N, C-alpha and C positions, 0 to 999 in steps of 0.2 A: 504494500499500500504505499502510496506517495501523497504528501500534502504540500501545498504551496501557500505562500503568504499573499493574502488578498488586500491587506492594508498595513502599511509600515507605520510603526509608532514614531513619535517625534524624538524620543530618546530610547536608547537600547541599553540594558544592563546585562553584562555577562558575568556570571559567577563561576569561578573555576573550583573544581572539586579538589580541595587541598587537605581535607581531613577524611578519614574512613574509620570504621570500627574493625579492629584486628581481633580475630577470634583467639581464644587461649589454645595453647598446644600442650596437651598432657604429656606427650612424649619428650618434649624439650624443656618443659616447665615454664615456658613463656606465658606471661599473663595476658589476658585479653584487655582491650581498652581503646580508647580514641588514639589514633596516630595521625601524624602529619605526613602528607605526600610530598617528598622533597624534589621530585623530578621537575626540571624546568619546563615552562610552557611559554613559547613565543607568542607575542601578540603584536598587532600593527597599529600605526597611528590612524590608518584609515581601513575600514572594512567595507566590502561590497556585497549587498544581499541580492543583487539582481538575478542570480541563477537560482535563488530560492523562492522567487516570486511567481505568481500565476501569470498567465499570458496577458490577461486584462491589465494587471499591475505593471507588467513590462512595458506596455504601450505607453502608460503615463511616464514611466522612467525613461523610455526612449526619447520622449519629447524633452524632458529635463536635461538629458545628456546632449541633445542637439543644441538646446539653448546655451548650455555650458560651453560646448565647442565654439559656437558663434561668438560668445563673449570673450573666449580666449584668443580667437582669431583677431578680433577688434583690439584687444589689449594684452600684449604678451605677459604683462605683470599680474593679470587677473588671477585671483585665487577664490574658489567658491566658498572656502571656509571663512573669508572676510566679508561676505555679504551680510548686511544687517537688514532684517525684515522691517518694512515700513508698514504702518497701520493701514489696513484696507487693501494692501497689495497681495495679489494672488501669488502664491509660491508653489513651484513644481519640484517634487523630489527627484534626486539623481540616482537613488538606490544605494548611495555611499553614506557611511557614517564616520565622523571624526571623533577620535579619543578626546575626551574633555576632562576626565578625572580617573584616578586609580586609588584604590584602597589596598594596602599591603599589610602583611603580617610578617613580623620578624621573630624568630625563635624556632626551636625544634618541637615544641610541644603544643598541642591544642589546648592545654590547661593553663599555659602561660604564654608570654611573649609580648609583643608590642605592636599596636596598630598605628599606621600613619597615613594621612591623606595627601594626595598629590593633585593639584588642579592646574589646568592649562590656563595661562594668562593671556599670552599673545605670541604669535610667531613661534619661536623655539624656546620661549620662556615658560617655566612651570613654577607653581609655588608648592613648597613642601611644608605641610602643617604637621609638626611633631610636638604634640601637647601645646604648650604656650609659646613654642619657638617656631617662627616662620622664616623660611629661607628661600632663595631663588635657585633653581636648578635648570639644566638644559634638557632638551628632548632626549639626548642620547642616554642620560641617566635614567629617564623614564622607561626606555626600551630595555634597560638592563634589569628591570624588576621582574624578570621572568622566573627567578627562583633557581633552585638547584643546590641549595645549601643553607647556610646560616644567615645569608643576606635577605633583605626584604623580598617577599614574593607577592606578585599580584594575586589578590583574592577576589576583588570585584573590579571590573572595568566599566566606565560609563561613557557611552557614545552619543553624540548628537547628530541628527539627520542633516545632511547637506542638501540645501534647496537653492533654486535659482528663481528669480522673478519671472512670471509668465510673459512671453512675447510671441508674436506671430512669427513662424519660421516658414520660408519658402522651400519647397522640396527641389 
């Protein structure tokens, strides 16, 4: 059975499975309990849901992508992520989403550790919210939050839909 997306949400939340319940092993004497999955998981600044959408939804996304291409031809510095929605303006989705925030967990145990929030500010600048301390970091540091050991591991990623303003396009 296959299912496709008929309507895209304005924001998308992706939660990574980072903890699991480990069964006790009587032979080895290992105790059961919650465990942290330390394997690294790569994620991207932009994700594209086009292939997961229904044919009807793809028609709308195709229009959004054509508008985006036209805007890029007219202005080489154009970036869809910099578009600000104006009140009353019809926006068309492109099917792509931009990473806007990450929640990470640092530590080996599901019972302890430290959670930190990372929020996109502008361009390649991000804010790191570590309790009452806020600092500026770059995009490369965000993409290194994939995990794989004792460093911060992305637990939840938040994405915002990328849209363009509606305009007539000639075929």
